[in-house]
C-alpha positions as CSV (number, residue, x, y, z in Angstrom):
1,M,-86.2,62.7,81.6
2,K,-89.1,61.5,83.3
3,N,-89.8,62.6,87.3
4,N,-90.1,59.5,88.9
5,N,-91.4,61.0,92.2
6,P,-94.9,61.1,93.3
7,I,-97.0,64.4,93.9
8,L,-97.3,65.9,97.5
9,T,-100.8,66.6,97.7
10,V,-101.8,68.7,100.7
11,R,-105.0,68.7,102.7
12,R,-106.0,71.8,104.5
13,F,-107.8,71.8,107.5
14,C,-110.6,74.4,108.9
15,A,-112.1,73.6,112.5
16,D,-115.4,75.4,111.1
17,N,-115.5,73.9,108.0
18,E,-114.0,70.0,108.0
19,G,-116.5,67.7,107.7
20,M,-119.4,70.4,108.7
21,G,-120.3,72.1,105.5
22,T,-119.9,75.4,105.4
23,T,-120.0,77.8,107.8
24,S,-123.1,78.7,107.3
25,D,-124.1,74.7,109.2
26,R,-122.7,75.7,112.6
27,R,-124.8,77.3,114.7
28,G,-124.0,80.3,116.7
29,G,-121.7,80.8,119.5
30,D,-119.0,80.1,121.1
31,R,-118.3,76.4,120.5
32,L,-116.1,74.4,123.5
33,L,-113.7,71.5,122.7
34,C,-114.2,68.5,124.2
35,A,-114.5,64.5,124.3
36,E,-116.8,63.1,126.6
37,L,-119.2,60.0,126.4
38,V,-122.7,60.4,126.0
39,Q,-126.5,57.7,125.3
40,M,-128.3,59.2,122.5
41,I,-132.2,58.2,122.0
42,W,-134.3,58.8,119.0
43,H,-136.9,57.3,117.1
44,D,-135.8,55.5,113.8
45,E,-137.7,55.3,110.0
46,M,-139.9,52.6,111.8
47,G,-140.9,54.3,114.5
48,R,-138.5,52.2,116.8
49,E,-136.8,53.6,120.0
50,R,-132.9,53.4,119.4
51,R,-130.4,54.1,122.1
52,K,-126.2,54.8,121.3
53,I,-123.1,56.0,122.7
54,A,-121.6,59.5,121.3
55,N,-118.9,61.4,121.5
56,L,-119.7,64.1,121.9
57,E,-117.3,66.9,120.6
58,D,-117.7,70.2,120.6
59,I,-121.3,72.3,122.8
60,S,-121.8,75.8,122.8
61,L,-125.4,77.4,124.5
62,T,-127.1,76.2,121.1
63,G,-125.4,73.2,119.8
64,I,-123.3,70.3,119.8
65,C,-121.2,68.1,117.1
66,L,-121.4,64.0,118.3
67,Q,-119.4,61.4,116.6
68,V,-120.8,57.8,116.3
69,E,-120.2,54.9,113.9
70,N,-123.5,54.7,111.9
71,P,-125.3,57.9,109.6
72,I,-128.8,59.1,111.3
73,P,-130.9,61.3,108.8
74,A,-131.1,64.7,109.5
75,G,-134.3,66.0,110.9
76,T,-133.8,63.5,113.6
77,T,-135.3,64.5,116.9
78,M,-132.9,63.1,120.0
79,A,-132.2,62.9,123.7
80,I,-129.1,63.5,124.6
81,Q,-128.5,62.0,128.3
82,Y,-125.1,62.7,130.1
83,G,-125.0,62.2,134.2
84,D,-128.1,62.8,135.8
85,G,-129.1,65.3,132.7
86,E,-130.7,65.5,129.4
87,L,-130.2,67.8,126.2
88,L,-132.8,67.8,123.2
89,G,-132.3,68.8,119.8
90,T,-132.4,68.0,116.0
91,I,-129.9,66.5,113.9
92,R,-129.1,69.4,111.2
93,Y,-126.2,67.6,109.3
94,C,-124.8,64.1,108.7
95,R,-121.5,63.9,107.8
96,H,-119.0,61.3,107.2
97,Q,-115.4,61.9,107.4
98,D,-112.6,59.0,108.2
99,T,-113.2,58.1,111.7
100,G,-116.8,58.5,111.3
101,Y,-120.2,60.2,111.3
102,F,-120.3,63.6,112.5
103,L,-124.1,64.5,113.5
104,G,-124.7,68.5,114.3
105,V,-127.5,69.0,116.7
106,E,-129.0,72.0,117.2
107,L,-130.2,72.0,120.5
108,A,-133.8,72.9,121.0
109,E,-134.9,76.2,122.1
110,G,-136.6,74.9,126.0
111,S,-132.7,72.9,125.8
112,R,-130.0,75.2,126.9
113,W,-126.2,74.1,127.4
114,S,-124.5,75.6,130.3
115,T,-121.7,74.6,132.5
116,Q,-123.1,75.1,135.6
117,H,-126.1,72.2,134.5
118,Y,-123.1,69.9,133.0
119,K,-119.5,70.5,132.4
120,P,-118.1,67.7,130.4
121,E,-114.6,66.3,131.9
122,H,-112.1,67.1,129.0
123,L,-113.6,70.9,127.7
124,L,-111.0,73.0,126.3
125,D,-112.1,76.5,125.5
126,P,-110.0,77.4,121.3
127,K,-109.5,81.2,122.3
128,E,-108.5,80.2,125.9
129,L,-105.6,78.7,124.0
130,M,-105.0,81.2,121.6
131,D,-104.9,84.0,124.0
132,N,-102.1,82.1,126.6
133,A,-100.3,80.9,123.5
134,M,-100.1,84.7,122.0
135,S,-99.3,85.8,125.7
136,R,-96.3,83.5,125.9
137,R,-95.3,84.1,122.9
138,S,-95.1,88.3,123.4
139,N,-93.4,87.4,126.6
140,D,-90.8,85.1,125.4
141,K,-89.9,87.9,123.1
142,A,-89.9,90.6,126.4
143,R,-86.9,87.9,127.3
144,V,-85.5,88.1,124.1
145,N,-85.0,91.9,123.8
C-alpha cells in the first residue's frame, strides 16, 4: 500500500548564519537586535547618489545589518543616517531572503556605534533575554521543590 502523506521538511534556523552566509561573514562584537528605519545614502555604479529607507535589523560596535527591498553590491560604501547622526561603512555581503535583501555593513574605523550617540527605539539584547529566561526557570523550579 502506497503512503500518500506529504513529507514534512523542517528547516533549522540559526540566528548567526541564516541569511548571513557563514559565521565568518559576521563582524565581531555583541549584536543587539533592533527595528528602526534609517536612511541609506550611497553612489550606484553610474556614480549617481542614491537614497533609500532601510530597516535596521541588528547593530554592534563595528557593524550593522540592514533589510532592504533591492540588492546593493558588496563593496559599496555608504552612509547610514539616523536622527541627527550618521554612521559610515562598507557593504560586506548582500543576501536574499523571503522578506527582502539583508546587507551586512562593516562600519568604518572612525565610525563606531555607541548607545551614547544613538539608541534605536526598539533595542533588544539576546543575552539579556536568555539570562532573564534562565533566571525565571530557576525561580520556578525552586518554588516547585
